[in-house]
C-alpha positions as CSV (number, residue, x, y, z in Angstrom):
1,M,32.7,-28.5,13.3
2,V,34.7,-28.0,10.0
3,D,33.8,-30.4,7.1
4,V,37.4,-31.7,6.4
5,T,36.3,-33.4,3.1
6,A,34.6,-30.1,1.7
7,L,37.8,-28.3,2.8
8,A,40.0,-30.8,1.2
9,T,38.0,-30.4,-2.0
10,A,38.3,-26.4,-1.8
11,V,42.0,-26.8,-1.2
12,Q,42.5,-29.2,-4.2
13,D,40.7,-26.8,-6.4
14,R,43.0,-24.0,-5.2
15,L,46.1,-26.2,-5.6
16,E,45.1,-26.6,-9.3
17,T,44.9,-22.9,-9.7
18,I,48.3,-22.5,-8.0
19,R,49.9,-25.1,-10.1
20,G,48.6,-23.1,-13.0
21,R,50.2,-20.1,-11.6
22,I,53.5,-21.8,-11.3
23,R,53.4,-23.1,-14.8
24,G,52.6,-19.7,-16.0
25,A,55.6,-18.3,-14.3
26,G,57.8,-20.8,-16.0
27,G,57.9,-23.4,-13.2
28,T,57.2,-27.0,-13.0
29,D,55.6,-29.6,-10.6
30,A,59.1,-29.9,-9.1
31,V,58.6,-26.5,-7.1
32,R,57.7,-27.8,-3.8
33,I,54.5,-26.2,-2.3
34,V,54.7,-25.9,1.5
35,A,51.1,-25.4,2.9
36,V,51.0,-22.8,5.8
37,T,48.6,-23.6,8.3
38,K,49.4,-21.1,11.0
39,G,46.3,-19.5,12.3
40,F,44.0,-22.4,11.1
41,G,43.0,-25.7,13.1
42,A,44.3,-29.1,12.7
43,E,41.6,-29.8,10.0
44,A,43.5,-27.5,7.7
45,V,46.4,-29.9,8.1
46,A,44.1,-33.0,7.4
47,A,42.8,-31.1,4.2
48,A,46.0,-30.1,2.9
49,V,47.1,-33.7,3.3
50,A,44.1,-34.9,1.7
51,A,44.7,-32.8,-1.3
52,G,48.0,-34.5,-1.9
53,L,50.3,-32.0,0.0
54,V,52.7,-33.5,2.6
55,D,54.9,-30.5,3.4
56,I,53.3,-28.4,6.2
57,G,54.6,-25.1,7.6
58,E,54.2,-23.5,10.9
59,S,55.4,-20.2,12.3
60,Y,54.7,-20.9,16.1
61,A,56.4,-23.7,18.2
62,S,53.1,-24.3,20.3
63,E,50.9,-24.6,17.0
64,L,53.4,-27.0,15.3
65,A,53.6,-29.3,18.3
66,T,49.9,-29.4,18.9
67,K,49.0,-30.0,15.2
68,A,51.8,-32.7,14.9
69,L,50.5,-34.5,17.8
70,A,47.0,-34.4,16.5
71,S,48.1,-35.7,13.1
72,T,50.3,-38.8,14.5
73,G,49.1,-41.9,13.3
74,G,47.8,-40.6,9.7
75,A,48.4,-42.9,6.7
76,T,50.5,-40.2,5.0
77,P,53.7,-39.0,6.8
78,I,53.9,-35.3,7.2
79,R,57.0,-33.3,6.8
80,W,56.9,-30.4,9.2
81,H,58.7,-27.2,8.3
82,F,59.5,-24.5,10.8
83,I,59.3,-21.2,9.1
84,G,58.8,-18.5,11.7
85,R,61.4,-16.5,13.9
86,L,62.7,-19.2,16.2
87,Q,63.5,-18.8,19.9
88,T,66.3,-21.2,21.0
89,N,64.5,-22.4,24.1
90,K,61.6,-24.0,21.6
91,V,64.0,-26.1,19.6
92,R,64.2,-29.0,22.2
93,R,60.3,-29.4,21.9
94,L,60.3,-29.6,18.2
95,S,63.7,-31.4,17.7
96,T,62.1,-34.7,16.7
97,T,59.3,-33.3,14.8
98,V,60.7,-30.7,12.3
99,H,61.6,-32.0,8.8
100,L,63.3,-28.8,7.7
101,W,64.2,-25.5,9.7
102,Q,63.6,-22.8,7.4
103,S,64.5,-19.8,9.7
104,V,68.0,-20.4,10.7
105,D,69.3,-16.7,11.0
106,R,72.1,-16.6,13.8
107,T,74.6,-18.5,15.6
108,G,72.4,-19.5,18.9
109,V,70.0,-21.2,16.6
110,V,72.6,-23.2,14.9
111,T,74.2,-24.2,18.0
112,E,70.8,-25.3,19.6
113,I,69.6,-27.2,16.4
114,A,72.9,-29.0,16.1
115,R,72.8,-29.8,19.9
116,R,69.1,-31.1,20.0
117,A,68.9,-32.5,16.5
118,P,72.2,-33.5,15.0
119,G,72.4,-33.6,11.3
120,A,68.9,-31.7,10.7
121,G,68.2,-30.2,7.6
122,V,68.1,-26.3,7.6
123,L,67.8,-23.4,5.4
124,V,69.7,-20.2,6.3
125,Q,67.3,-17.3,6.3
126,V,68.5,-14.1,4.7
127,N,66.9,-10.7,5.1
128,V,66.7,-9.4,1.6
129,S,64.6,-6.4,2.2
130,G,66.6,-4.8,5.0
131,E,63.7,-4.4,7.1
132,P,64.4,-4.6,10.8
133,Q,61.0,-6.4,11.6
134,K,61.8,-9.2,9.4
135,G,64.1,-12.2,10.4
136,G,67.1,-13.2,8.6
137,C,70.8,-12.6,8.7
138,D,72.4,-9.7,6.7
139,P,73.0,-10.9,3.1
140,A,77.0,-10.3,3.7
141,D,76.8,-12.6,6.6
142,A,75.1,-15.3,4.9
143,P,78.3,-17.4,3.8
144,A,79.6,-17.3,7.2
145,L,76.5,-18.6,8.8
146,V,76.2,-21.3,6.0
147,A,79.7,-22.3,6.7
148,E,79.0,-22.2,10.6
149,A,76.0,-24.6,10.3
150,A,77.7,-27.0,7.9
151,A,80.8,-27.2,10.5
152,A,78.3,-27.8,13.3
153,G,77.0,-30.8,11.2
154,L,73.9,-29.6,10.0
155,A,72.6,-30.4,6.5
156,V,72.5,-26.9,5.0
157,R,70.0,-27.3,1.9
158,G,69.8,-23.8,0.8
159,L,68.4,-20.3,1.8
160,M,65.2,-18.8,2.6
161,C,63.7,-15.2,2.5
162,V,60.8,-13.1,3.1
163,A,60.8,-10.4,0.6
164,A,59.4,-6.9,0.6
165,A,55.8,-6.5,0.8
166,G,53.8,-5.2,-2.3
167,G,53.5,-7.9,-4.7
168,N,55.5,-9.4,-7.3
169,E,57.7,-6.3,-8.5
170,A,58.4,-5.2,-4.9
171,A,59.6,-8.6,-4.0
172,R,61.6,-9.3,-7.2
173,P,64.8,-7.7,-6.3
174,G,65.0,-9.7,-3.0
175,F,64.4,-13.0,-4.8
176,R,67.2,-12.2,-7.3
177,L,69.4,-11.4,-4.5
178,L,68.7,-14.8,-2.8
179,R,69.2,-16.7,-5.9
180,S,72.4,-15.1,-6.5
181,L,73.7,-15.9,-3.0
182,A,72.5,-19.5,-3.1
183,D,74.1,-19.9,-6.5
184,D,77.6,-18.5,-5.2
185,L,77.1,-20.9,-2.2
186,G,76.3,-23.9,-4.4
187,L,73.2,-24.3,-2.6
188,E,70.2,-26.0,-4.2
189,E,67.1,-25.1,-2.4
190,R,65.7,-21.4,-2.5
191,S,62.7,-21.1,-0.4
192,M,60.9,-17.8,-1.5
193,G,57.5,-16.7,-2.6
194,M,54.2,-16.4,-0.7
195,S,50.6,-16.2,-1.9
196,G,50.9,-12.6,-3.1
197,D,54.4,-12.7,-5.0
198,L,54.4,-16.4,-6.1
199,E,55.0,-15.5,-9.8
200,A,58.1,-13.4,-9.1
201,A,59.5,-16.1,-6.9
202,V,59.0,-18.8,-9.5
203,E,60.3,-16.6,-12.2
204,E,63.5,-15.8,-10.1
205,G,64.2,-19.6,-9.5
206,A,62.2,-20.5,-6.2
207,T,62.4,-24.3,-5.4
208,I,60.1,-24.1,-2.4
209,V,57.1,-21.7,-2.1
210,R,55.2,-21.2,1.2
211,L,51.4,-20.8,0.6
212,G,48.7,-20.1,3.3
213,T,45.6,-18.1,2.1
214,A,46.1,-19.1,-1.6
215,L,45.5,-22.6,-0.4
216,L,43.4,-22.4,2.5
217,G,41.4,-19.3,2.3
218,P,41.3,-16.1,4.5
219,R,42.4,-16.7,8.2
220,A,39.9,-15.8,10.9
221,V,42.4,-13.5,12.4
222,P,44.7,-11.8,9.8
223,G,48.3,-13.0,10.4
224,G,47.2,-15.8,12.7
225,P,47.6,-15.7,16.4
226,G,49.9,-13.7,18.3
227,P,53.6,-14.8,18.8
228,R,53.7,-17.9,20.7
229,G,57.2,-19.5,20.7
230,G,58.6,-17.2,18.0
231,G,57.0,-16.5,14.6
232,S,55.9,-13.7,12.4
233,R,52.6,-12.1,11.5
234,L,53.5,-11.9,7.8
235,Q,50.9,-13.3,5.6
236,H,51.9,-16.4,3.6
């Protein structure tokens, strides 16, 4: 049995370190931290909430649904973020739970979210690295997908990306591209940056960062469990 109180204390300590990293990169406490609990048990959600984090990210539909159910009735409302590659047949299951769909990358996903969760908040995911194994639309297609999502009645709040692996400098060009696209489209939110490239993301204008191992420690199985209902093995 995991000691949630001890885990919450560890998360709080790591959170203070992360806040310091964000400030060191020129950011403020306005940068929203999404605790990525994929591959961890429900106790990680409880610990993150106890440490003061209410934005929780999941990459797999089954994990999100299970953890949301386990967290029902808590004193602190949780804002659930879906951050993995999304299969359209999983949208219905999550439609009343997800606060922000961060991985909207194609027409089919737009259509299904608009059908199942009218007016939902979304981020359009852009593939800024050009790597085929990563989700996201082509940067050239982002304006059209944003317009399509808005026309479908969704609240397009910004853009999201997973940059090239390799740390801050490898990720920086992708972050710059995402910020430029968001600025051109008049979108406020830029969800970019994970545990290994946090500083570059903040320096390049991230408003949301998605952190797993930096907050919760190493996962028992790198990258979390295998794909279940859409997702990614990328570390956060």
